[in-house]
C-alpha positions as CSV (number, residue, x, y, z in Angstrom):
1,M,10.0,-116.4,-69.6
2,L,6.7,-114.7,-70.3
3,V,6.0,-111.0,-70.5
4,L,2.6,-109.8,-69.4
5,K,1.3,-106.3,-69.7
6,F,-1.8,-105.0,-67.8
7,G,-3.5,-101.7,-68.8
8,G,-4.9,-99.0,-66.6
9,T,-8.3,-100.6,-66.3
10,S,-6.7,-103.9,-65.2
11,V,-5.2,-102.2,-62.2
12,G,-7.9,-99.6,-61.8
13,S,-9.7,-101.1,-58.8
14,I,-9.1,-103.4,-55.8
15,E,-11.1,-106.1,-57.5
16,N,-9.2,-105.8,-60.8
17,M,-5.8,-105.8,-59.0
18,T,-6.9,-109.0,-57.3
19,N,-7.8,-110.5,-60.7
20,V,-4.3,-109.6,-62.0
21,K,-2.7,-111.2,-58.9
22,N,-4.6,-114.4,-59.6
23,I,-3.7,-114.4,-63.3
24,I,0.0,-114.0,-62.7
25,N,0.2,-116.5,-59.8
26,D,0.6,-119.6,-61.9
27,G,4.1,-120.8,-61.0
28,Q,5.7,-119.5,-64.2
29,R,8.5,-116.9,-64.1
30,K,7.4,-113.7,-65.8
31,V,7.9,-110.0,-66.2
32,V,4.7,-108.0,-65.5
33,V,4.5,-104.5,-67.1
34,L,1.9,-102.2,-65.6
35,S,0.3,-99.0,-66.8
36,A,-0.9,-96.3,-64.4
37,M,-4.2,-96.8,-62.7
38,S,-7.1,-95.8,-65.0
39,G,-7.7,-92.1,-65.0
40,T,-4.4,-91.2,-63.4
41,T,-2.5,-90.3,-66.6
42,N,-5.3,-88.0,-67.8
43,T,-5.3,-86.2,-64.4
44,L,-1.5,-85.8,-64.4
45,V,-1.6,-84.4,-68.0
46,T,-4.2,-81.9,-66.8
47,I,-2.0,-81.0,-63.8
48,S,0.9,-80.3,-66.1
49,E,-1.3,-78.2,-68.3
50,C,-2.4,-76.2,-65.3
51,I,1.2,-75.5,-64.4
52,K,1.9,-74.5,-68.0
53,F,-0.9,-71.9,-67.9
54,K,-0.1,-70.8,-64.3
55,E,-3.4,-72.2,-62.9
56,I,-1.7,-73.3,-59.7
57,E,-4.7,-73.4,-57.5
58,N,-6.4,-75.8,-59.9
59,A,-3.3,-77.9,-60.1
60,L,-3.1,-78.2,-56.3
61,E,-6.7,-79.1,-56.1
62,L,-6.3,-81.9,-58.7
63,I,-3.2,-83.2,-56.8
64,S,-5.1,-83.3,-53.5
65,D,-8.1,-85.1,-55.1
66,L,-5.8,-87.7,-56.7
67,H,-3.9,-88.2,-53.5
68,T,-7.2,-88.9,-51.7
69,T,-8.0,-91.5,-54.3
70,Y,-4.7,-93.3,-53.8
71,K,-4.9,-93.1,-50.0
72,H,-8.3,-94.8,-50.3
73,T,-6.9,-97.5,-52.6
74,V,-3.9,-98.2,-50.3
75,G,-6.2,-98.4,-47.3
76,K,-8.4,-101.0,-48.9
77,L,-5.6,-103.0,-50.6
78,I,-2.8,-103.2,-48.1
79,H,-3.6,-104.7,-44.7
80,N,-0.1,-105.6,-43.4
81,E,0.8,-102.7,-41.2
82,A,4.5,-102.6,-42.1
83,L,3.8,-102.7,-45.8
84,K,1.0,-100.2,-45.4
85,T,3.4,-97.7,-43.7
86,E,6.0,-98.3,-46.5
87,V,3.4,-97.7,-49.3
88,E,1.8,-94.7,-47.6
89,T,5.3,-93.1,-47.2
90,Y,6.1,-93.7,-50.8
91,V,2.7,-92.3,-52.0
92,Q,3.2,-89.3,-49.8
93,S,6.6,-88.6,-51.3
94,I,5.2,-88.7,-54.9
95,F,2.5,-86.2,-54.1
96,D,4.9,-84.0,-52.2
97,T,7.0,-83.9,-55.3
98,L,3.9,-83.1,-57.5
99,K,3.1,-80.2,-55.1
100,D,6.7,-78.9,-55.4
101,D,6.4,-79.1,-59.2
102,T,3.7,-76.5,-59.2
103,N,6.4,-74.0,-58.2
104,A,8.7,-75.0,-61.1
105,I,9.0,-73.3,-64.5
106,Y,7.0,-75.3,-67.0
107,S,8.8,-77.2,-69.7
108,P,8.2,-80.4,-71.7
109,L,10.7,-82.1,-69.5
110,L,8.7,-81.2,-66.4
111,A,5.5,-82.4,-68.1
112,N,7.2,-85.8,-68.8
113,K,8.3,-86.1,-65.2
114,I,4.8,-85.3,-63.9
115,V,3.1,-87.8,-66.2
116,A,5.6,-90.6,-65.2
117,Q,4.4,-90.6,-61.6
118,G,1.3,-92.7,-62.5
119,E,3.3,-95.8,-63.5
120,L,5.7,-95.3,-60.5
121,L,2.7,-95.3,-58.2
122,S,0.9,-98.3,-59.7
123,T,3.9,-100.5,-59.7
124,F,5.1,-99.7,-56.2
125,I,1.6,-100.3,-54.7
126,F,1.1,-103.5,-56.7
127,S,4.5,-105.0,-55.9
128,R,3.8,-104.5,-52.2
129,F,0.4,-106.0,-52.6
130,L,2.0,-109.1,-54.1
131,K,4.4,-109.3,-51.2
132,Q,1.5,-109.1,-48.8
133,E,-0.2,-112.0,-50.6
134,G,2.9,-114.1,-50.4
135,L,4.2,-113.9,-54.0
136,N,7.9,-113.8,-54.7
137,A,7.8,-110.5,-56.6
138,C,10.5,-107.9,-57.3
139,L,10.2,-104.3,-58.5
140,L,12.4,-103.4,-61.4
141,P,12.5,-99.6,-62.1
142,A,12.1,-99.0,-65.8
143,L,14.2,-95.9,-65.6
144,E,17.2,-98.1,-64.9
145,F,17.0,-99.9,-68.3
146,M,14.4,-98.4,-70.7
147,R,15.9,-95.7,-72.9
148,I,15.2,-94.1,-76.3
149,D,17.9,-92.7,-78.6
150,K,18.1,-89.2,-80.2
151,F,15.6,-90.3,-82.8
152,N,13.1,-91.3,-80.1
153,E,13.5,-94.9,-81.0
154,P,14.2,-97.7,-78.4
155,D,17.9,-98.0,-77.7
156,N,17.7,-101.8,-78.0
157,F,21.3,-102.6,-77.2
158,Y,21.2,-100.4,-74.0
159,I,17.9,-101.9,-73.0
160,R,19.0,-105.5,-73.6
161,Q,22.3,-105.1,-71.8
162,N,20.8,-103.4,-68.7
163,F,17.6,-105.3,-68.4
164,N,19.3,-108.7,-68.5
165,R,21.9,-107.4,-66.0
166,I,19.2,-106.3,-63.6
167,I,17.5,-109.7,-63.9
168,E,20.7,-111.5,-63.2
169,E,21.2,-109.4,-60.1
170,R,17.8,-110.6,-58.8
171,P,17.7,-114.2,-59.9
172,D,15.5,-115.5,-57.0
173,A,12.3,-113.7,-57.9
174,D,9.4,-115.4,-59.6
175,I,7.7,-112.3,-60.8
176,Y,9.4,-109.1,-61.9
177,I,7.2,-105.9,-61.9
178,T,8.1,-102.9,-64.0
179,Q,6.6,-99.8,-65.4
180,G,5.2,-99.5,-68.9
181,F,5.3,-96.2,-71.0
182,I,8.1,-94.4,-69.1
183,C,11.7,-94.3,-70.1
184,L,14.8,-92.1,-70.3
185,D,15.8,-90.0,-73.3
186,A,19.2,-89.9,-74.9
187,D,20.2,-87.2,-72.5
188,G,19.1,-89.1,-69.4
189,N,15.9,-87.1,-68.8
190,I,12.5,-88.7,-68.0
191,A,10.6,-89.3,-71.2
192,N,7.9,-91.7,-72.5
193,L,6.8,-93.9,-75.4
194,Q,3.6,-91.8,-75.9
195,R,0.0,-92.8,-75.1
196,G,-0.5,-96.6,-75.2
197,G,3.2,-97.1,-74.9
198,S,3.0,-99.7,-72.2
199,D,2.2,-102.3,-75.0
200,Y,5.3,-101.2,-76.7
201,T,7.3,-101.5,-73.5
202,A,6.1,-105.1,-73.2
203,T,7.3,-106.2,-76.6
204,I,10.6,-104.3,-76.3
205,I,11.2,-106.3,-73.1
206,G,10.0,-109.4,-74.8
207,A,12.5,-109.0,-77.5
208,A,15.3,-108.2,-75.0
209,L,14.5,-111.4,-73.1
210,Q,13.8,-113.6,-76.1
211,A,10.5,-114.3,-74.3
212,T,8.4,-117.3,-75.2
213,E,5.3,-115.1,-75.5
214,V,4.1,-111.5,-74.8
215,Q,0.6,-111.1,-73.4
216,I,-1.3,-107.8,-73.6
217,W,-4.1,-107.9,-71.0
218,T,-6.9,-105.4,-71.3
219,D,-10.7,-105.2,-70.8
220,I,-11.7,-106.7,-74.2
221,D,-11.3,-110.2,-75.6
222,G,-8.7,-109.3,-78.2
223,F,-9.1,-107.7,-81.6
224,H,-12.7,-107.5,-82.7
225,N,-13.9,-107.8,-86.3
226,N,-15.4,-104.3,-86.0
227,D,-15.5,-101.4,-83.5
228,P,-17.7,-102.7,-80.6
229,R,-18.4,-99.1,-79.5
230,F,-20.4,-98.4,-82.6
231,V,-21.3,-101.8,-84.1
232,P,-23.4,-104.4,-82.2
233,D,-22.6,-108.1,-82.1
234,T,-18.9,-108.0,-83.0
235,H,-16.7,-110.9,-82.2
236,A,-13.0,-111.4,-81.3
237,I,-10.6,-112.7,-84.0
238,S,-8.8,-115.8,-82.9
239,N,-5.7,-115.4,-85.0
240,L,-4.0,-112.5,-86.9
241,S,-0.7,-112.2,-88.6
242,F,1.7,-109.5,-87.5
243,D,1.0,-107.6,-90.7
244,E,-2.7,-107.7,-90.2
245,A,-2.4,-106.6,-86.5
246,A,-0.1,-103.7,-87.4
247,E,-2.6,-102.4,-90.0
248,L,-5.5,-102.6,-87.6
249,A,-3.6,-100.9,-84.7
250,Y,-2.4,-98.1,-86.9
251,F,-5.8,-97.5,-88.5
252,G,-7.8,-97.1,-85.3
253,A,-8.1,-100.4,-83.3
254,K,-7.5,-99.0,-79.9
255,I,-6.6,-102.3,-78.2
256,L,-3.0,-102.2,-79.4
257,H,-0.3,-99.5,-79.7
258,P,0.6,-99.2,-83.4
259,Q,4.3,-100.0,-82.8
260,T,3.7,-102.9,-80.5
261,V,4.5,-105.8,-83.0
262,M,7.7,-104.2,-84.3
263,P,10.2,-105.5,-81.7
264,V,9.0,-109.1,-81.8
265,R,7.9,-109.9,-85.3
266,E,11.3,-110.6,-86.7
267,L,12.1,-112.8,-83.7
268,D,8.7,-114.6,-84.2
269,I,7.7,-114.1,-80.6
270,P,3.9,-114.5,-80.3
271,V,1.8,-111.7,-79.0
272,R,-1.5,-112.7,-77.3
273,L,-4.3,-110.3,-76.4
274,K,-6.3,-111.3,-73.4
275,N,-9.2,-110.0,-71.3
276,T,-8.4,-109.5,-67.6
277,M,-12.1,-109.8,-66.7
278,S,-12.4,-113.1,-68.6
279,P,-9.0,-114.9,-68.4
280,S,-10.3,-118.2,-69.8
281,S,-11.3,-116.5,-73.1
282,H,-9.0,-117.3,-76.0
283,G,-8.4,-113.7,-77.1
284,T,-6.3,-113.0,-80.2
285,L,-3.0,-114.7,-81.0
286,I,-0.7,-112.7,-83.3
287,T,2.1,-114.6,-85.0
288,N,3.8,-114.8,-88.4
289,A,1.4,-117.5,-89.4
290,I,-1.4,-116.7,-91.9
291,H,-4.9,-117.9,-91.3
292,G,-7.3,-117.6,-94.2
293,E,-7.9,-115.0,-96.8
294,G,-10.4,-112.2,-97.3
295,I,-11.6,-109.4,-95.0
296,K,-11.1,-110.2,-91.3
297,A,-11.7,-106.9,-89.6
298,V,-12.7,-103.2,-90.0
299,A,-11.3,-100.3,-88.1
300,A,-11.7,-96.5,-88.2
301,K,-9.3,-93.7,-87.5
302,D,-10.7,-90.3,-86.8
303,G,-9.1,-86.9,-86.7
304,I,-8.0,-87.0,-90.3
305,T,-7.4,-84.0,-92.5
306,A,-7.4,-84.3,-96.3
307,I,-5.2,-82.0,-98.4
308,K,-5.6,-81.6,-102.2
309,I,-2.6,-80.1,-104.0
310,K,-3.4,-79.1,-107.5
311,S,-1.1,-77.6,-110.2
312,A,-1.3,-77.5,-114.0
313,R,2.5,-77.6,-113.9
314,M,2.4,-81.1,-112.4
315,L,1.7,-82.6,-115.8
316,L,4.9,-84.5,-116.8
317,A,6.8,-82.7,-114.0
318,H,9.1,-85.4,-112.6
319,G,10.0,-83.5,-109.4
320,F,6.5,-82.5,-108.3
321,L,6.0,-85.3,-105.8
322,K,9.5,-84.9,-104.4
323,K,8.8,-81.3,-103.6
324,I,5.6,-82.2,-101.8
325,F,7.2,-85.0,-99.7
326,E,10.1,-82.8,-98.8
327,I,7.8,-80.3,-97.2
328,F,6.0,-82.9,-95.1
329,E,9.4,-84.4,-94.1
330,K,10.6,-80.9,-93.1
331,Y,7.7,-80.6,-90.7
332,E,7.9,-84.2,-89.5
333,T,4.3,-84.9,-90.5
334,S,3.4,-88.4,-91.6
335,I,1.1,-89.1,-94.5
336,D,-1.5,-91.8,-94.1
337,M,-3.1,-92.0,-97.6
338,I,-2.2,-90.6,-101.0
339,T,-3.8,-90.7,-104.5
340,T,-2.7,-88.9,-107.6
341,S,-4.2,-87.7,-110.9
342,E,-2.7,-85.9,-113.9
343,I,-2.7,-82.5,-112.2
344,A,-3.4,-83.1,-108.5
345,V,-2.3,-85.0,-105.5
346,S,-4.6,-85.8,-102.5
347,L,-3.3,-87.0,-99.2
348,T,-4.2,-87.3,-95.6
349,I,-2.5,-86.5,-92.3
350,D,-3.5,-87.0,-88.7
351,D,-1.2,-84.4,-87.1
352,T,-2.1,-80.8,-87.9
353,K,0.5,-79.2,-85.6
354,H,2.3,-77.7,-88.6
355,L,-0.5,-77.6,-91.1
356,S,-0.4,-73.8,-91.5
357,E,3.3,-73.8,-92.3
358,I,2.8,-76.7,-94.7
359,I,0.1,-74.9,-96.6
360,V,2.2,-71.8,-96.9
361,E,5.0,-73.8,-98.5
362,L,2.7,-75.8,-100.8
363,E,1.0,-72.6,-102.0
364,K,4.3,-71.4,-103.5
365,F,3.8,-73.8,-106.4
366,A,0.2,-75.2,-106.2
367,S,-3.3,-74.4,-105.1
368,V,-4.3,-76.2,-101.9
369,E,-7.7,-77.3,-100.5
370,V,-8.0,-78.6,-96.9
371,D,-10.9,-80.6,-95.5
372,A,-11.0,-81.5,-91.8
373,Y,-13.3,-83.9,-89.9
374,R,-12.5,-86.9,-92.1
375,T,-12.1,-90.6,-91.1
376,I,-10.2,-93.4,-92.6
377,V,-12.1,-96.7,-92.6
378,C,-9.6,-99.6,-93.0
379,L,-10.5,-103.1,-94.1
380,V,-7.8,-105.7,-93.2
381,G,-7.2,-109.3,-94.1
382,N,-4.6,-111.5,-95.8
383,Q,-4.5,-110.9,-99.6
384,I,-7.8,-109.0,-99.6
385,V,-7.0,-107.1,-102.7
386,Y,-7.0,-110.4,-104.6
387,H,-10.0,-112.0,-102.9
388,P,-13.0,-112.4,-105.4
389,D,-15.6,-111.0,-103.0
390,T,-13.6,-107.8,-102.2
391,P,-14.7,-105.7,-105.2
392,K,-18.3,-106.2,-104.2
393,L,-17.9,-104.2,-101.0
394,F,-18.0,-100.9,-103.0
395,Q,-21.6,-101.7,-104.0
396,I,-22.8,-101.1,-100.5
397,L,-21.2,-97.7,-100.2
398,Q,-23.3,-96.0,-102.9
399,D,-24.9,-93.8,-100.2
400,V,-21.6,-92.9,-98.6
401,N,-19.4,-90.1,-100.0
402,V,-16.0,-91.7,-100.4
403,R,-13.3,-89.0,-100.8
404,M,-10.3,-91.3,-101.4
405,I,-9.6,-95.0,-101.8
406,S,-6.3,-96.7,-101.2
407,Y,-6.4,-100.1,-102.9
408,G,-3.3,-102.1,-103.8
409,G,-0.7,-100.3,-101.7
410,S,-0.8,-103.2,-99.4
411,N,-2.2,-106.7,-100.1
412,N,-3.7,-106.7,-96.6
413,N,-5.4,-103.3,-96.5
414,I,-8.0,-101.3,-98.3
415,S,-8.6,-97.8,-96.9
416,L,-11.6,-95.5,-97.5
417,L,-11.6,-91.8,-96.6
418,I,-15.0,-90.6,-95.6
419,N,-16.7,-87.8,-93.7
420,T,-16.5,-88.5,-90.0
421,S,-20.3,-87.9,-89.8
422,D,-20.7,-91.0,-92.0
423,K,-18.4,-93.3,-89.9
424,V,-21.0,-95.2,-87.9
425,E,-23.2,-95.8,-90.9
426,T,-20.2,-97.0,-92.9
427,L,-19.0,-99.4,-90.2
428,R,-22.4,-100.9,-89.8
429,K,-22.9,-101.3,-93.5
430,L,-19.6,-103.0,-93.9
431,N,-20.3,-105.2,-90.9
432,R,-23.6,-106.4,-92.4
433,Y,-22.1,-107.0,-95.8
434,V,-18.7,-108.5,-94.9
435,F,-19.6,-110.5,-91.8
436,D,-23.3,-111.3,-92.2
437,L,-23.0,-111.7,-96.0
438,V,-26.4,-110.1,-96.6
439,P,-27.1,-106.9,-98.7
440,A,-26.7,-103.7,-96.8
């Protein structure tokens, strides 16, 4: 069985929903994972923020406007009168619930409940659209099988047992529709897999099913060799290894959730990235196979903060790094890059929620310098640290202030920390050097 995930843009209009219907109507049994319609999640997040800050009139106005959008979509998409009545009743119940939520006391649990409505809406509407079009489709509520544990990791045993049970209870369907992103937590409350989590949902389901392939359908032809938002004439990469794809996703390639490949890589289930607007394009196939050596792609991750920790007492002090890491562990703050010298450690983080507390603790035994507005530029490819052309890339960065370099921590990744203001210039220089093979 196949697992196909479609993002918000793919179900963001009548035309795109029709494209998705045509893509999945190929006679093969499959699970289809849907995101919320494009723009919906952002609006729901804003609604929850309005409730948090007691801006109830603004929340009600946003709810009314979003409801109008959905009524228009249903009116254009569903023509069968019985199905239209069913969908309109369901949509009305969702928005009545949202209105009731404006009277509730704000909490993170309430916010999770509000944000989850986007996926519930898109899947219900789309499943009834497929029924109208004569497809044998069945809606599987993700909240009946998708759960995370107390560490916010997928509860794989629970998911596998319950998902396969639900499938067995509905054996006659050709297409199973379910929600991406949303889940239950260990206490049974509505939670989610964080932004982009629909990709993750798809591969979790793929692993539970032992799927033949997981396909991630979006609005671009797969992983590109550079960021097409800033660099002209990029191209899709036909094949990537799981390691290469994971590096690119983590360091800024927005097409894929960073954790997506984790559930399927050990099972060797291929992941294919495809373009909903161009279904015949090859896209990018991600497997355990390795194709070629050298730099394949460049990605950039913004919102990075650099921290330099300096202490003369570090010299020959065997417990210095341990003290540093324990502080970041205490505040559940991940480190992206790290370099060391005789008396200093420089590192980067992308989550500054606990930065002030971290600095207070570090300053008990070291001086601390903090620089915000930094970007990590990541070069990815198989065995690039050993490739003979790789060292030459530093020649083109003479005009770029490189704060840190991570070289050798992974055979597939070289990372540069630069000022965010230099990002576009750096991406373009690297593109000309690496992929056009001409001097920058």
